[in-house]
C-alpha positions as CSV (number, residue, x, y, z in Angstrom):
1,X,48.8,20.6,44.1
2,X,46.4,20.6,41.2
3,X,44.5,17.4,41.6
4,X,41.2,18.0,39.8
5,X,41.0,17.7,36.0
6,X,39.5,21.2,35.9
7,X,42.5,22.6,37.7
8,X,44.9,20.7,35.5
9,X,42.9,21.8,32.4
10,X,42.9,25.4,33.6
11,X,46.6,25.1,34.4
12,X,47.3,23.5,31.0
13,X,45.4,26.2,29.2
14,X,47.0,28.9,31.3
15,X,50.5,27.3,30.6
16,X,49.7,27.1,26.9
17,X,48.4,30.6,26.9
18,X,51.5,31.8,28.7
19,X,53.8,30.1,26.3
20,X,51.8,31.4,23.3
21,X,51.8,34.9,24.8
22,X,55.5,34.8,25.5
23,X,56.3,33.5,22.1
24,X,54.0,36.1,20.5
25,X,55.5,38.9,22.6
26,X,59.0,37.8,21.7
27,X,58.2,37.5,18.0
28,X,56.5,40.9,17.9
29,X,59.2,42.7,19.8
30,X,61.9,41.1,17.7
31,X,60.0,42.0,14.5
32,X,59.6,45.6,15.7
33,X,63.2,45.9,16.7
34,X,64.3,44.5,13.3
35,X,61.9,46.8,11.5
36,X,63.1,49.7,13.5
37,X,66.7,48.9,12.6
38,X,65.8,48.3,8.9
39,X,63.9,51.6,8.8
40,X,66.8,53.4,10.4
41,X,69.2,51.9,7.9
42,X,66.8,52.8,5.1
43,X,66.5,56.4,6.4
44,X,70.3,56.6,6.5
45,X,70.5,55.4,2.9
46,X,67.8,57.8,1.7
47,X,69.6,60.6,3.6
48,X,72.9,59.5,1.9
49,X,71.3,59.7,-1.5
50,X,69.8,63.1,-0.7
51,X,73.2,64.3,0.5
52,X,74.8,63.1,-2.7
53,X,72.1,64.8,-4.7
54,X,72.7,68.0,-2.7
55,X,76.4,67.8,-3.6
56,X,75.6,67.1,-7.2
57,X,73.2,70.0,-7.4
58,X,75.8,72.3,-5.9
59,X,78.3,71.0,-8.4
60,X,75.9,71.5,-11.3
61,X,75.3,75.1,-10.2
62,X,79.0,75.8,-9.8
63,X,79.8,74.2,-13.2
64,X,77.1,76.4,-14.8
65,X,78.6,79.5,-13.1
66,X,82.1,78.6,-14.2
67,X,81.1,77.9,-17.8
68,X,79.7,81.4,-18.0
69,X,83.1,82.7,-16.9
70,X,85.2,80.5,-19.3
71,X,82.9,81.4,-22.2
72,X,83.8,85.1,-21.8
73,X,86.1,86.2,-24.6
74,X,87.8,88.8,-22.4
75,X,88.6,86.2,-19.8
76,X,89.9,83.8,-22.4
77,X,92.2,86.6,-23.8
78,X,93.4,87.4,-20.3
79,X,94.2,83.7,-19.7
80,X,95.9,83.4,-23.1
81,X,98.1,86.4,-22.4
82,X,98.7,85.4,-18.7
83,X,97.4,88.7,-17.3
84,X,97.5,87.4,-13.7
85,X,96.1,90.5,-12.1
86,X,93.1,90.6,-14.4
87,X,92.6,86.8,-14.0
88,X,92.7,87.0,-10.2
89,X,90.3,89.9,-10.2
90,X,87.8,88.1,-12.5
91,X,88.1,84.9,-10.4
92,X,87.4,86.8,-7.2
93,X,84.5,88.7,-8.6
94,X,82.9,85.7,-10.3
95,X,83.5,83.5,-7.3
96,X,81.7,86.0,-5.0
97,X,78.8,86.1,-7.3
98,X,78.2,82.4,-7.1
99,X,79.3,82.2,-3.4
100,X,82.4,80.1,-4.2
101,X,84.9,80.3,-1.3
102,X,87.9,79.4,-3.5
103,X,88.8,80.2,-7.1
104,X,91.9,79.2,-9.1
105,X,93.4,78.9,-12.5
106,X,95.3,75.8,-13.6
107,X,97.5,75.1,-16.6
108,X,96.3,72.4,-19.1
109,X,98.4,70.0,-17.1
110,X,97.0,71.0,-13.7
111,X,99.8,73.3,-12.6
112,X,98.6,76.1,-10.4
113,X,98.7,79.5,-12.2
114,X,96.8,81.7,-9.8
115,X,94.5,81.4,-6.8
116,X,92.3,83.5,-4.6
117,X,93.4,81.6,-1.5
118,X,97.1,82.3,-1.3
119,X,99.7,79.5,-1.6
120,X,98.1,76.2,-2.5
121,X,99.9,72.9,-3.2
122,X,99.4,72.3,-6.9
123,X,100.1,68.5,-6.9
124,X,96.6,67.7,-5.5
125,X,95.0,69.1,-8.7
126,X,97.2,67.5,-11.3
127,X,95.8,64.0,-11.0
128,X,92.2,65.4,-11.2
129,X,93.0,67.4,-14.4
130,X,94.9,64.4,-15.9
131,X,91.9,62.1,-15.3
132,X,89.6,64.7,-16.9
133,X,91.8,65.0,-19.9
134,X,92.0,61.2,-20.4
135,X,88.3,60.8,-20.1
136,X,87.5,63.7,-22.4
137,X,85.0,65.2,-19.9
138,X,84.0,68.9,-20.4
139,X,84.0,69.4,-16.6
140,X,84.8,67.5,-13.5
141,X,83.7,67.8,-9.8
142,X,85.6,66.4,-6.9
143,X,86.1,66.8,-3.1
144,X,89.5,68.4,-2.4
145,X,91.4,69.1,0.8
146,X,93.1,72.5,0.8
147,X,94.9,73.8,3.9
148,X,93.1,71.5,6.4
149,X,89.7,72.4,4.9
150,X,87.5,70.4,2.6
151,X,86.0,71.9,-0.5
152,X,83.6,70.7,-3.2
153,X,85.6,71.7,-6.3
154,X,84.6,71.8,-10.0
155,X,87.0,72.3,-12.9
156,X,86.0,73.6,-16.3
157,X,88.4,74.0,-19.3
158,X,89.0,77.3,-20.9
159,X,89.0,76.7,-24.7
160,X,90.4,78.9,-27.4
161,X,89.5,76.5,-29.1
162,X,91.9,74.1,-27.6
163,X,92.2,73.8,-23.8
164,X,94.5,76.6,-22.6
165,X,93.7,76.4,-18.9
166,X,91.3,75.0,-16.3
167,X,89.2,77.2,-14.0
168,X,88.5,75.7,-10.6
169,X,85.9,76.9,-8.1
170,X,84.6,75.4,-4.9
171,X,82.3,75.5,-1.9
172,X,83.6,74.8,1.6
173,X,82.1,71.8,3.3
174,X,81.3,73.8,6.4
175,X,78.6,74.2,9.1
176,X,76.3,75.9,6.6
177,X,76.3,72.9,4.3
178,X,75.9,70.6,7.2
179,X,72.9,72.5,8.5
180,X,71.4,72.5,5.0
181,X,71.7,68.8,4.7
182,X,70.2,68.4,8.2
183,X,67.2,70.5,7.3
184,X,66.6,68.3,4.2
185,X,67.2,64.9,5.8
186,X,66.3,65.6,9.4
187,X,69.5,63.8,10.4
188,X,72.7,65.0,11.9
189,X,75.8,65.0,9.7
190,X,79.5,65.3,10.3
191,X,82.3,66.1,7.9
192,X,85.5,64.3,9.0
193,X,89.0,64.9,7.8
194,X,91.4,62.1,8.8
195,X,94.5,63.6,7.0
196,X,97.7,62.5,8.8
197,X,99.2,65.9,7.9
198,X,96.7,68.0,9.8
199,X,95.3,65.5,12.2
200,X,91.7,64.6,12.7
201,X,89.3,67.5,12.3
202,X,85.6,67.7,11.8
203,X,82.5,69.8,11.2
204,X,79.3,68.5,12.7
205,X,75.7,69.3,13.6
206,X,75.8,67.0,16.6
207,X,75.4,68.6,20.0
208,X,78.8,69.7,21.3
209,X,78.4,67.5,24.4
210,X,78.1,64.3,22.4
211,X,80.0,65.2,19.2
212,X,83.5,64.1,20.4
213,X,82.2,60.9,22.1
214,X,80.2,59.8,19.0
215,X,83.0,60.5,16.5
216,X,85.6,58.8,18.7
217,X,83.7,55.5,18.6
218,X,83.8,55.5,14.8
219,X,87.2,54.0,14.1
220,X,86.8,51.9,10.9
221,X,84.9,54.3,8.6
222,X,85.3,52.0,5.7
223,X,83.3,49.3,7.5
224,X,80.7,51.9,8.7
225,X,80.2,52.9,5.1
226,X,78.9,49.4,4.4
227,X,77.2,48.6,7.7
228,X,75.7,51.3,9.9
229,X,77.1,51.3,13.4
230,X,75.5,52.1,16.8
231,X,77.2,54.1,19.4
232,X,77.9,52.3,22.7
233,X,74.8,53.8,24.3
234,X,72.7,53.2,21.1
235,X,71.8,56.9,21.0
236,X,72.9,57.2,17.4
237,X,73.0,55.0,14.3
238,X,75.8,56.2,12.0
239,X,76.6,55.6,8.3
240,X,79.7,57.0,6.7
241,X,80.1,58.2,3.1
242,X,83.5,58.5,1.5
243,X,83.9,61.9,-0.3
244,X,87.1,61.2,-2.2
245,X,90.1,58.9,-2.4
246,X,92.0,60.6,0.4
247,X,90.7,61.1,3.9
248,X,87.5,63.1,3.7
249,X,84.3,61.5,5.0
250,X,80.7,62.5,5.6
251,X,78.9,60.7,8.4
252,X,75.1,60.7,8.8
253,X,73.8,60.2,12.3
254,X,70.3,58.9,12.9
255,X,69.1,59.7,16.5
256,X,67.9,56.3,17.6
257,X,66.5,57.1,21.0
258,X,63.0,57.9,19.6
259,X,63.0,54.5,18.0
260,X,64.1,52.9,21.3
261,X,61.4,54.7,23.2
262,X,58.7,53.5,20.8
263,X,60.1,50.0,21.1
264,X,60.1,50.1,24.9
265,X,56.7,51.6,25.0
266,X,55.3,48.8,22.8
267,X,57.1,46.3,25.0
268,X,55.5,47.6,28.2
269,X,52.1,47.6,26.6
270,X,52.6,44.0,25.6
271,X,53.6,43.1,29.2
272,X,50.5,44.8,30.6
273,X,48.2,43.1,28.1
274,X,49.9,39.8,28.9
275,X,49.2,40.2,32.6
276,X,45.6,41.0,32.0
277,X,45.0,38.1,29.7
278,X,46.3,35.6,32.3
279,X,43.3,36.4,34.5
280,X,40.8,36.0,31.7
281,X,39.4,32.8,30.3
282,X,41.3,31.0,27.6
283,X,38.9,32.1,24.9
284,X,39.1,35.8,25.9
285,X,42.9,35.5,26.1
286,X,43.1,34.0,22.7
287,X,40.9,36.8,21.2
288,X,42.9,39.4,23.0
289,X,46.2,38.0,21.7
290,X,44.9,37.8,18.2
291,X,43.5,41.3,18.2
292,X,46.8,42.7,19.5
293,X,48.9,40.9,16.9
294,X,46.8,42.0,14.0
295,X,47.5,45.7,14.0
296,X,51.2,45.0,14.3
297,X,51.1,42.8,11.3
298,X,49.2,45.5,9.4
299,X,51.9,48.1,10.3
300,X,54.6,45.7,9.3
301,X,53.0,45.2,5.9
302,X,52.5,48.9,5.5
303,X,56.2,49.5,6.3
304,X,57.2,46.9,3.7
305,X,55.0,48.7,1.1
306,X,56.8,51.9,1.9
307,X,60.1,50.2,1.6
308,X,59.1,48.9,-1.8
309,X,58.1,52.4,-2.9
310,X,54.4,51.5,-3.3
311,X,51.7,54.0,-2.4
312,X,48.7,52.6,-0.4
313,X,46.1,54.1,1.8
314,X,47.5,54.1,5.4
315,X,45.8,51.8,7.9
316,X,43.1,53.4,10.0
317,X,44.3,52.9,13.6
318,X,44.0,54.6,17.0
319,X,46.1,54.8,20.1
320,X,49.8,54.0,20.0
321,X,49.4,52.1,16.8
322,X,47.7,55.1,15.3
323,X,50.7,57.2,16.3
324,X,53.0,54.7,14.6
325,X,50.8,54.6,11.6
326,X,50.7,58.4,11.3
327,X,54.5,58.6,11.7
328,X,55.0,56.1,8.9
329,X,52.4,57.9,6.7
330,X,54.3,61.2,7.3
331,X,57.5,59.4,6.4
332,X,56.0,58.1,3.2
333,X,54.7,61.6,2.3
334,X,58.1,63.1,2.9
335,X,59.8,60.6,0.7
336,X,57.3,61.2,-2.1
337,X,57.7,65.0,-1.7
338,X,61.5,64.8,-1.9
339,X,61.3,62.5,-5.0
340,X,59.0,65.0,-6.7
341,X,61.3,67.9,-5.8
342,X,64.3,66.1,-7.2
343,X,62.4,65.2,-10.4
344,X,61.3,68.8,-10.8
345,X,64.9,70.1,-10.4
346,X,66.1,67.6,-12.9
347,X,63.8,68.9,-15.7
348,X,63.2,72.6,-14.8
349,X,65.3,75.8,-14.7
350,X,65.2,77.0,-11.1
351,X,65.4,80.7,-12.0
352,X,62.5,81.0,-14.5
353,X,60.5,77.8,-13.8
354,X,60.7,76.9,-17.5
355,X,62.0,73.5,-18.7
356,X,65.8,73.1,-18.9
357,X,68.0,71.6,-21.6
358,X,67.7,68.1,-20.2
359,X,63.9,68.2,-20.5
360,X,64.2,69.6,-24.1
361,X,66.6,66.8,-25.2
362,X,64.4,64.2,-23.6
363,X,61.2,65.6,-25.3
364,X,63.0,65.8,-28.7
365,X,64.2,62.3,-28.4
366,X,60.6,61.2,-28.0
367,X,59.1,63.5,-30.6
368,X,61.6,63.3,-33.5
369,X,61.7,62.8,-36.4
370,X,58.6,64.6,-37.6
371,X,57.7,66.7,-40.6
372,X,55.6,69.5,-39.0
373,X,56.5,72.1,-36.4
374,X,59.6,74.0,-35.6
375,X,62.1,75.0,-32.9
376,X,62.7,78.7,-32.2
377,X,65.9,79.6,-30.3
378,X,66.0,83.1,-28.9
379,X,69.2,84.8,-27.7
380,X,69.2,88.1,-25.9
381,X,71.8,90.3,-27.5
382,X,74.2,92.3,-25.2
383,X,72.8,90.6,-22.1
384,X,76.3,90.8,-20.6
385,X,76.2,94.6,-20.9
386,X,72.9,94.6,-19.0
387,X,74.4,92.5,-16.2
388,X,77.4,94.9,-16.1
389,X,75.3,98.0,-16.0
390,X,72.4,96.9,-13.7
391,X,73.9,94.1,-11.7
392,X,73.4,90.3,-11.8
393,X,70.3,90.5,-9.6
394,X,68.5,92.7,-12.1
395,X,69.9,90.6,-14.9
396,X,68.2,87.5,-13.3
397,X,65.0,89.5,-12.8
398,X,65.1,90.4,-16.5
399,X,65.4,86.7,-17.4
400,X,62.3,86.0,-15.2
401,X,60.3,88.8,-16.9
402,X,61.4,87.6,-20.3
403,X,60.3,84.0,-19.4
404,X,56.9,85.4,-18.3
405,X,56.6,87.3,-21.5
406,X,57.3,84.1,-23.5
407,X,54.6,82.3,-21.5
408,X,52.1,85.1,-22.4
409,X,52.8,85.2,-26.1
410,X,53.5,81.5,-26.7
411,X,50.3,80.0,-25.3
412,X,50.1,77.6,-28.2
413,X,53.6,76.3,-27.9
414,X,54.3,72.7,-27.0
415,X,57.3,73.5,-24.8
416,X,59.1,76.6,-23.4
417,X,62.6,76.2,-22.0
418,X,65.6,78.1,-20.9
419,X,68.7,76.4,-22.2
420,X,71.1,78.4,-20.0
421,X,72.4,82.0,-19.8
422,X,70.3,84.2,-22.1
423,X,69.0,81.5,-24.5
424,X,65.4,80.5,-24.6
425,X,63.7,77.8,-26.7
426,X,60.2,77.6,-28.0
427,X,58.9,74.3,-29.5
428,X,55.8,74.1,-31.8
429,X,54.5,70.9,-33.1
430,X,52.5,72.7,-35.8
431,X,53.8,74.8,-38.6
432,X,53.8,78.5,-37.9
433,X,53.6,81.1,-40.7
434,X,56.4,83.6,-40.9
435,X,54.1,86.4,-40.0
436,X,53.2,84.7,-36.7
437,X,56.8,84.1,-35.8
438,X,57.7,87.8,-36.5
439,X,54.8,88.9,-34.4
440,X,55.9,86.6,-31.5
441,X,59.4,88.0,-31.7
442,X,58.2,91.6,-31.9
443,X,56.1,91.0,-28.7
444,X,59.1,89.7,-26.9
445,X,61.1,92.9,-27.8
446,X,58.6,95.2,-26.2
447,X,59.7,97.3,-23.2
448,X,60.6,95.7,-19.9
449,X,60.4,97.8,-16.8
450,X,63.5,97.0,-14.7
451,X,64.8,98.9,-11.7
452,X,62.9,102.0,-12.6
453,X,64.1,101.9,-16.3
454,X,62.5,100.8,-19.5
455,X,64.6,98.4,-21.5
456,X,64.0,97.3,-25.1
457,X,65.7,94.1,-26.0
458,X,67.5,93.1,-29.2
459,X,67.1,89.4,-30.0
460,X,68.9,87.0,-32.3
461,X,66.4,84.3,-33.4
462,X,67.2,81.0,-35.0
463,X,64.4,78.9,-36.5
464,X,64.7,75.2,-37.3
465,X,61.7,73.6,-39.1
466,X,61.3,70.0,-38.1
467,X,61.3,69.1,-41.7
468,X,65.1,69.9,-41.7
469,X,65.7,68.2,-38.4
470,X,67.0,64.8,-37.5
471,X,66.4,62.0,-35.1
472,X,69.8,62.8,-33.6
473,X,69.1,65.3,-30.8
474,X,72.7,66.6,-30.7
475,X,72.5,67.3,-34.4
476,X,69.2,69.2,-34.0
477,X,70.6,71.3,-31.2
478,X,73.7,72.1,-33.3
479,X,71.6,73.2,-36.2
480,X,69.4,75.5,-34.2
481,X,72.6,77.0,-32.7
482,X,74.0,77.5,-36.2
483,X,70.9,79.4,-37.2
484,X,71.0,81.6,-34.1
485,X,74.7,82.4,-34.6
486,X,73.9,83.4,-38.2
487,X,71.1,85.6,-37.0
488,X,73.5,87.7,-35.0
489,X,75.1,88.8,-38.2
490,X,71.8,89.8,-40.0
491,X,70.0,93.1,-39.8
492,X,66.6,91.8,-38.7
493,X,68.1,89.2,-36.3
494,X,66.1,86.2,-37.6
495,X,67.5,83.3,-39.6
496,X,65.7,80.1,-40.7
497,X,67.9,77.1,-40.9
498,X,68.5,75.9,-44.4
499,X,70.0,72.6,-45.6
500,X,73.7,72.9,-46.1
501,X,74.4,75.3,-43.3
502,X,75.4,72.4,-41.1
503,X,77.9,71.3,-43.7
504,X,79.2,74.9,-43.9
505,X,79.6,74.9,-40.1
506,X,81.5,71.5,-40.3
507,X,83.7,73.0,-43.0
508,X,84.6,75.9,-40.7
509,X,85.4,73.5,-37.9
510,X,87.6,71.4,-40.2
511,X,89.5,74.5,-41.4
512,X,90.2,75.6,-37.8
513,X,91.1,72.1,-36.7
514,X,93.4,71.3,-39.6
515,X,95.5,74.5,-39.6
516,X,98.4,73.1,-37.4
517,X,98.7,70.0,-39.5
518,X,98.5,72.1,-42.7
519,X,101.5,74.2,-41.6
520,X,103.5,71.0,-40.9
521,X,102.6,69.1,-44.1
522,X,103.0,71.8,-46.7
523,X,99.4,72.3,-47.6
524,X,100.0,76.1,-47.2
525,X,102.4,77.9,-49.4
526,X,103.3,81.5,-50.4
527,X,102.9,83.3,-53.7
528,X,104.2,86.7,-54.6
529,X,102.7,89.6,-56.6
530,X,105.0,92.2,-58.2
531,X,104.8,95.9,-57.2
532,X,106.2,98.0,-60.1
533,X,107.9,101.4,-59.5
534,X,106.5,103.7,-62.2
535,X,109.4,106.2,-62.0
536,X,112.1,103.5,-62.4
537,X,110.1,101.1,-64.5
538,X,111.4,98.4,-62.2
539,X,110.0,95.7,-59.9
540,X,111.7,96.4,-56.6
541,X,109.1,95.0,-54.2
542,X,106.3,92.5,-53.9
543,X,103.4,91.4,-51.7
544,X,103.4,87.9,-50.1
545,X,100.1,86.2,-50.3
546,X,99.2,82.9,-48.7
547,X,97.4,80.0,-50.4
548,X,95.9,76.8,-48.9
549,X,95.1,73.6,-50.9
550,X,93.4,71.2,-48.5
551,X,93.5,67.5,-49.2
552,X,89.8,67.1,-48.8
553,X,88.3,70.6,-49.2
554,X,90.5,71.6,-52.1
555,X,91.5,75.3,-52.5
556,X,90.3,77.4,-49.6
557,X,90.1,81.2,-50.3
558,X,92.4,83.2,-48.0
559,X,89.5,85.5,-46.9
560,X,87.7,82.4,-45.6
561,X,90.4,80.7,-43.6
562,X,92.1,83.8,-42.3
563,X,88.7,85.1,-40.9
564,X,88.2,81.7,-39.2
565,X,91.7,81.6,-37.8
566,X,91.4,85.1,-36.4
567,X,88.1,84.0,-34.7
568,X,89.8,80.9,-33.2
569,X,92.8,82.9,-31.8
570,X,95.4,81.1,-34.0
571,X,96.3,84.0,-36.3
572,X,99.6,84.7,-34.4
573,X,100.7,81.1,-35.2
574,X,99.9,81.7,-38.9
575,X,101.6,85.1,-39.0
576,X,104.8,83.7,-37.5
577,X,104.8,80.9,-40.1
578,X,104.4,83.5,-42.9
579,X,107.2,85.7,-41.7
580,X,109.6,82.8,-41.5
581,X,108.6,81.5,-45.0
582,X,109.1,85.0,-46.5
583,X,112.5,85.5,-44.8
584,X,113.7,82.1,-45.8
585,X,112.7,82.8,-49.5
586,X,114.6,86.2,-49.4
587,X,117.7,84.3,-48.3
588,X,117.3,82.1,-51.4
589,X,116.7,85.1,-53.7
590,X,119.8,86.9,-52.3
591,X,122.0,83.9,-53.1
592,X,120.6,84.1,-56.7
593,X,121.4,87.8,-56.9
594,X,117.9,89.1,-56.4
595,X,117.3,91.9,-53.8
596,X,113.6,92.2,-53.2
597,X,111.5,93.9,-50.5
598,X,108.5,91.8,-49.6
599,X,105.3,93.0,-47.9
600,X,103.4,90.9,-45.3
601,X,99.9,91.6,-44.1
602,X,99.3,91.9,-40.4
603,X,95.9,91.4,-38.6
604,X,94.4,93.4,-35.8
605,X,95.4,90.6,-33.3
606,X,99.0,90.8,-34.5
607,X,99.1,94.6,-34.0
608,X,97.8,94.3,-30.4
609,X,100.8,92.0,-29.5
610,X,103.4,94.2,-27.9
611,X,106.0,91.4,-28.3
612,X,105.7,91.4,-32.1
613,X,108.6,93.9,-32.8
614,X,111.0,91.7,-30.7
615,X,109.8,88.6,-32.4
616,X,110.4,90.1,-35.9
617,X,113.8,91.3,-34.9
618,X,114.7,87.8,-33.6
619,X,113.6,86.3,-37.0
620,X,115.7,88.9,-38.9
621,X,118.7,88.0,-36.8
622,X,118.0,84.3,-37.3
623,X,118.1,84.7,-41.1
624,X,120.7,87.5,-41.1
625,X,118.6,89.9,-43.1
626,X,118.2,93.7,-43.0
627,X,114.8,95.0,-41.7
628,X,114.5,97.2,-44.9
629,X,113.7,94.0,-46.9
630,X,110.5,93.6,-44.9
631,X,107.3,95.7,-45.4
632,X,104.3,95.3,-43.1
633,X,100.8,96.2,-44.3
634,X,98.0,97.0,-41.9
635,X,94.3,97.9,-42.5
636,X,92.4,100.8,-41.1
637,X,90.1,98.5,-39.2
638,X,93.0,96.9,-37.5
639,X,94.2,100.3,-36.3
640,X,90.8,101.1,-34.9
641,X,90.7,98.0,-32.8
642,X,93.1,99.5,-30.2
643,X,94.6,102.7,-31.5
644,X,97.0,103.4,-28.7
645,X,98.5,99.9,-28.6
646,X,98.7,99.7,-32.4
647,X,100.5,103.0,-32.8
648,X,103.0,101.9,-30.1
649,X,103.7,98.6,-32.0
650,X,104.0,100.3,-35.3
651,X,106.4,102.8,-33.9
652,X,108.6,100.0,-32.6
653,X,108.5,98.3,-36.0
654,X,109.5,101.4,-37.8
655,X,112.4,101.8,-35.4
656,X,113.6,98.4,-36.6
657,X,113.7,99.7,-40.2
658,X,110.6,98.0,-41.6
659,X,108.5,99.8,-44.1
660,X,104.9,100.3,-43.0
661,X,101.9,100.6,-45.3
662,X,98.2,101.3,-44.8
663,X,96.4,98.6,-46.8
664,X,92.9,98.9,-48.5
665,X,92.9,102.7,-47.9
666,X,89.5,104.2,-48.6
667,X,87.3,101.1,-47.8
668,X,87.2,101.5,-44.0
669,X,86.4,104.5,-41.9
670,X,89.2,106.6,-43.4
671,X,90.4,109.3,-41.2
672,X,93.0,112.1,-41.7
673,X,93.9,111.6,-38.0
674,X,95.3,108.2,-38.8
675,X,97.4,109.6,-41.7
676,X,98.6,112.2,-39.3
677,X,99.4,110.0,-36.3
678,X,100.4,106.7,-37.8
679,X,104.1,106.1,-38.3
680,X,103.7,104.7,-41.8
681,X,105.6,105.1,-45.1
682,X,103.0,104.2,-47.7
683,X,99.3,104.3,-48.5
684,X,97.8,101.5,-50.7
685,X,94.7,102.6,-52.5
686,X,92.2,99.7,-52.6
687,X,91.4,98.0,-56.0
688,X,87.8,99.1,-55.6
689,X,88.8,102.6,-56.8
690,X,91.5,101.5,-59.2
691,X,90.0,98.8,-61.4
692,X,87.5,101.0,-63.2
693,X,89.5,104.3,-63.0
694,X,89.4,104.6,-66.9
695,X,85.6,104.5,-67.0
696,X,84.5,105.9,-63.6
697,X,85.2,109.6,-63.1
698,X,84.3,109.5,-59.5
699,X,86.9,106.8,-58.9
700,X,89.5,108.8,-60.7
701,X,88.7,111.9,-58.6
702,X,89.0,109.8,-55.4
703,X,92.4,108.3,-56.5
704,X,93.8,111.7,-57.6
705,X,92.8,113.3,-54.3
706,X,94.2,110.4,-52.3
707,X,97.5,110.5,-54.1
708,X,97.9,114.3,-53.5
709,X,96.9,114.0,-49.9
710,X,99.3,111.1,-49.2
711,X,102.2,112.9,-51.0
712,X,101.3,115.9,-48.8
713,X,101.9,113.8,-45.7
714,X,105.1,112.5,-47.2
715,X,103.9,109.0,-48.0
716,X,104.4,107.0,-51.2
717,X,101.3,105.6,-52.9
718,X,100.6,102.2,-54.3
719,X,97.6,101.5,-56.4
720,X,96.2,97.9,-56.2
721,X,94.1,96.1,-58.9
722,X,95.5,97.7,-62.0
723,X,94.3,95.7,-65.0
724,X,94.6,97.8,-68.2
725,X,97.0,100.1,-69.9
726,X,94.6,103.1,-70.0
727,X,94.3,103.0,-66.3
728,X,98.1,102.8,-66.0
729,X,98.4,106.0,-68.0
730,X,95.9,107.8,-65.8
731,X,97.8,106.7,-62.6
732,X,101.1,107.9,-64.2
733,X,99.4,111.3,-64.8
734,X,98.4,111.3,-61.1
735,X,102.1,110.7,-60.2
736,X,101.2,107.4,-58.4
737,X,104.5,105.8,-57.2
738,X,103.8,102.0,-57.5
739,X,101.4,99.8,-59.3
740,X,100.3,96.3,-58.3
741,X,97.8,94.3,-60.3
742,X,97.1,91.7,-63.0
743,X,98.2,94.2,-65.7
744,X,101.7,93.2,-64.8
745,X,101.3,89.8,-63.2
746,X,99.1,87.6,-61.1
747,X,100.6,86.3,-57.8
748,X,103.3,83.8,-58.7
749,X,105.1,80.9,-56.8
750,X,108.5,81.9,-55.6
751,X,110.5,80.3,-58.5
752,X,108.2,81.7,-61.2
753,X,108.3,85.1,-59.5
754,X,112.1,85.2,-59.5
755,X,112.2,84.4,-63.2
756,X,109.5,87.1,-64.0
757,X,111.4,89.8,-62.1
758,X,114.7,89.1,-63.9
759,X,112.9,89.2,-67.3
760,X,110.9,92.3,-66.5
761,X,113.8,94.3,-65.0
762,X,116.2,93.2,-67.7
763,X,114.3,94.6,-70.6
764,X,111.4,96.6,-69.1
765,X,111.2,99.2,-71.9
766,X,110.6,96.6,-74.5
767,X,108.1,94.8,-72.3
768,X,106.4,98.1,-71.5
769,X,106.0,98.9,-75.2
770,X,104.7,95.5,-76.0
771,X,102.0,95.7,-73.3
772,X,100.9,99.2,-74.5
């Protein structure tokens, strides 16, 4: 028994010291365990964010690759005409180039049209496409289950200009992706498919010996997605991430045994220190306890600073605490490095190292509006041909060389960027003289050495002075695009944006957009210009011409809207409408006793449609009309677009009994081979050579020779643009067959035309004399 006060005092101090030490030890160990768990959970959350960014980055790359495909005109045409073999071949080739494991084409409603992976259930894509259409998104990414395999899929619409299909491509969520995520996050990952149709299947980086055991313990993945769960042996701390609305999950596994070992090591050290302090004096024990708690507190505070994202100098420690401090410092550096990498990827083009479109738009939003400086958008012409000839690898190399060249010659620029594909942007905040801009562009065109060959580039350059810009970044980018597109049509390839071009572009978009409504609401109507037979002095035929009076834009010249409709791919819709209008009018004329052959103009797109003869025959049957009442006019340029197909279509039309004419003869690349090979009945001499035939001897010689040549081939000849009686006499002397022009009449509405024909044919000699 302790009797003396000293003994009791020592016992009291020892007891107090023991309680203090025990309390301190428990508090420190509990704090360390809690911090370990908190850091483990934080590591899992960071890894989850990195994993999601990895998926997003892959989706962005895949969307970029697919947009290149859907912007290809040939591919759009193949989709529009349902050339399944061509579509499948393009999907396979493009999919291989961007390492996509699956490629498919869907209808605008999500119905499967073709696929590179055999038979696929189409129902799983329809909801995705429906959601994309409702939201108006230009692309959509999703995780999809196909034949017991999980894919990261992206879907991009094919527009012409409306959505005519959706292209889908995807990466397989396989071991390669799992290893990639593990290399970035330093954590194991599993992809788990709990589909009741195929059963539970998984892809995992976990060791094979523990994989089945760890995954079998994760029953309620929904709960694990909110609160990380330990395995029974606390070897792993797992966090689940739901990939889609079905049964696909990703599970991140943090190996927790290193954390447990650190915890156990610290616990043993504390026990040793506790045993030693019991043999020391109370004062020594107190100092020892205090000195041991202080570094832990420092580390805890340092961990909290890391958790808050703050950057501080790491504590200078040695021993076990130094190891822990170094580990936490390394963790902090890794987090900062990953954040810097993600920030760089978000603002830079990975191929060239230049800024990307997002960085440009952000910089413009901060810099505009301003009065000085300009944007220069450079487009490499025929870059697709370079890719096709030399391969995509050399194409990418050329883009890198071009980017380096831009860096060399644009050292005074504020910003250089690659917007995507073969488009590069230069931003200057100071005004550049035209001479400097031309010198810069000339330097960019100099030879590039690629794969042992020297290549000279042709560029289309659009320039937007900031004085003509706007605070609206989207409007600025649209204006520079307009200037670049106009540059493609110029000889020197350089266009400076001018005020009003944006409105012109909007006008073109309005015309293309409003065509379907115009056909339904009667904004478009037909007029007819007489064609007078000189030998019979009778009007036996006419040419149908289309007119458009827009409720906002007013009268739109046919040359303007027909060109835009051809570019938008809607010319077939317009042609079908014209044919029906003309045939319906002929039925009315026949009821009134007027028999009239009417000529309709066909475009190059119409003549490349092998179904056109069957469609025209169906229309003739529908209106119960003979094919001889229909004449079809084609231009030389339309024939040159695809000579073999055009000749086939014309031959079929001629078999129907339709009259065929070569329109605007002499203005294109006229060739005797066309006159020899084309199954036509008539040659129409362009008004360019006819309107001044009475004053221009060269025009008269050309017309005379053309008439003789055409008659030699057995064709009749129509002269367009006849405007005076002297010219009419000359054409009669050349034995021209038919005259069309304002000398007789301008194009007339159907009712006025019928009255004019009856009056002209009823007393043509008197009318003829009065006109002379």
